[in-house]
N, C-alpha and C positions, 0 to 999 in steps of 0.2 A: 625277683618278683616280676619284672617287666618281661623277661624272657619267658617265664611261665604264662604270662598273659598272651604272648604270641602263640604259644601252644594252644591255649584255650580258644583264641580267635579262629585258628585254623580248624579246630575240632568242631566249633559251632557253625562256622560259615562254610567250610568245605571248599573254598576257592582261594587259591594262593594269592592271586592278584588283589582280590577284595580284602583279604585279611591283611596283606602288607599295606594296602592303602589305609586301613584303619589304624595302623601303627603310626601314621603321620601325625597323629594328635599328641604324640609324646612331647614333653616340655623341652627336651634337649635332643640333639642329634644322637648322643650316646644311647638314650632310652629308645629312640625310634629305631635305631639299628639293632639294639638288643632284642626289641620286640619282634622285628623282622626275622632275626636269627631263630627265635622260637617258632615262627610260622614255617620257615624253611625246614627246620629240624623235624617238626611234626609231619610235614609233607614227605620228608625223607623217610620217616618211620612208617608212613603209609605206602611206601614203595614208589614215590614220585621224586625224581631227581632232575633238576634243571640242567639242560644241556648247554645253555648259554644264559648269561645274566645281563646282557646288553639292554634288555627291556625293563629291568628293575629300576625303580626310582633311585636317585643318587644316594639317599640315606640308607638304602637297603642293599646296594650293590655289593659292598664288602661281605655282608652276611650271606648273600646269595652264593658268592664264590667260595666262602668258607665251607658252606654245606655241600656245594658241588664237589669240592676236593675231599671232604670227609668221607664221601662214598666212592672215591676213585683212587684208593691207595695203590691199586695195582699199576697205576700210571705215575705215581708221585715220587718214586725214589730214583729219579734220574736227573740230578741237578745240572747235567751237562746239556740237556735239551730244554728249549723254551716251552714251558707248559701253557703259556698264556697267549700264544698266537691266535687263539680262538676269539679273543676279545677284539672288538672292532674299533676302539678308540684308545688314545693314550691313557685317559683316566680309567677306562675299563680295564686296561692291561695292568695298571697300578693296583686297582682293587682286586684283580685276579691274583696278582703276585702276593698281596697281603693274605688273601684267603688260602692260597696254596702253601705258603710258608707256615701259617698258623696251624693248618690242618696236618701238615706232613713233616715238618722239619725235625721235631723231637723223635718221632718213630724212626726216621731215617738215621738220626744221630745214634740212637740206641742200637740199631741194627748194625751200623758200621763201626762204632767205636767201643761198644761193650764196656761201659763204665763198671767199676767194681761195685759190689752190692753195698759196701759200707760208705762209699763216697757219693754225695749228691751229684746228679747229672750236671754237666757243664760247669764244673767247679774250677777247672784249671784253664790255662791259656789255650788249651785245645778248643775251648768254646769259640774263641775268635776265629780260629781256622775253620771250624764247622760253619759258623754263621756266614763268613765271607765266601767260603767255597760254595755253600748252598745257594747263595743269592747272586753269585758272580755272573750268571747267565743274564741277569737284568741290568748289570752295570753298563752304562754307556761306554763305548770303546774309547771315548775321549776322557774317561775318568768320571768319578762321582760328582765333579763340579759342572757337568754338562747342563745345558739349559733345562731339559726335562729328565730329571733322574728320579722321578716319583716311583717308578716301578722298583728300582733298586732299593730305595729307602723304605718303601712300603713292604718289600720282602723282608728286610732286616727288622722292621718294626713288628711284623707278624711273627717272625721266628723268635724274637726276644720276648715279646709279650706272651707267647705260649709258654715260655719258661716260667713266667710269673704265676701262671695258674697250674703249673705242673705239680702233681701231688707231693712229690718228695722234695726236690730242690727248691721249687717255688715257695711252698708253704714255709719251709725252713728259713729261706731268705727273708720273706716278709715278716715272719715271726721275730727274727733277729732285729729287723728294723723297728718293729713295735716295741721291743724291749729297750732299744736304744732311745727311742722317743720318750718312753716312760722314765728313763734314767736321766733325761735332760742332756742327751748327747750333743756335743758341740757341732754345729753345722747341720743345715737342713738335709734330710735324706742321706745322712753320712754312710749308712750301710749299703744302700742301693748304689750310691756313687762309687763306693769302693768296689762293688761287684762289677760295675761297668768298666772300671779301670783294670780289673782282673781279666775280664773277657777280652778287652781291647788294650793291651799294654803297649808301650812305645814301639816294641818290635813287631806289633801286629800290622804295621803298614805294608809289610811284604807278604803276610799270610793270605791265603786264598787267591793268590795271583799266579801260582805255578800249578800246572797240571789241570786236567779236567776243564771245566767251563771258564776258569780264570786264566788259562794260558794266554800269554801275550798281552795281558792288561798291565797298565801302569800301576805301580804300588800306590797305596794311599798317601796323599800328602799329609803334612802335619795338620793343616787346616781341616782336611777331610776326617782325620782320625779324631780330632776334637769334636767335629760335627757328629760323627758316628757315636761317640760316647754320650753326647747330649741326647741323641735319638734313643740310645739304649736306656737312659734314665727315664725318658718319656714313656718308653714301652713298658718298663717295669712299673711305673706309676699308673699306667693305664688299668692295672688290676689291684694296685695297692692303696689308692687314694680316691675318695669320692670327688674331690675337687678336680682331679686330673683323669677321672674315669673315662676311658675311651676304648671300649672293647673292639671297635672297628677302625680305629686310627683315622677318623674322618677329618680331623684338622690337617693331618699330613696329606691326605688325598685331595683336599679341596684348596690347598694353598695356591 
């Protein structure tokens, strides 16, 4: 609904900056960003694409980058090259990494891994290899525990949260979680937690660190693997739960 409001604002106002500013009245950051996403999408449909999102207000920056990359797929399937050098600040680069991954990771995965028609996308441990490989370009060379690893984590969040809204695997996964909730399944978010353990199993610590953009990087430590699994759950919940609704990953970006 709020996303649709953003479309309507842009159609009525006709100026992206003013329309995005009107979104600032949303009650939560999630709604403000989703409203801005509608504004940028409408502008995109009108043939206007932002070349940089540095001037966007903080609540709208991830949405701006998401729409920027949605219209730039011809440049999006090269995870060995840093696509976000165009951002001028570390926070902007993290928001750019989120938008890039959320707009492009699943199309890239489908193009390069060709899952079978009967198996939902990203169902096996191949998912971990794809996530980690796709985002390796953003991982600090000192490892994921570096002081500012927001771009790397934001990329992972964007890629995984895109899975949650993917029409085949995502809906099937969230439907199984809803059934488990209805049956009184033991443990909160049991199905989604199990999915994250499937995407990032114990041997995932070495995945994504060989070849391409991950070459020469240190494997994930046990602590990093635990942290990535927690991030995975947050990303899936960003589309599965009103309480944790966060289509733009603002909590991660502003920590």
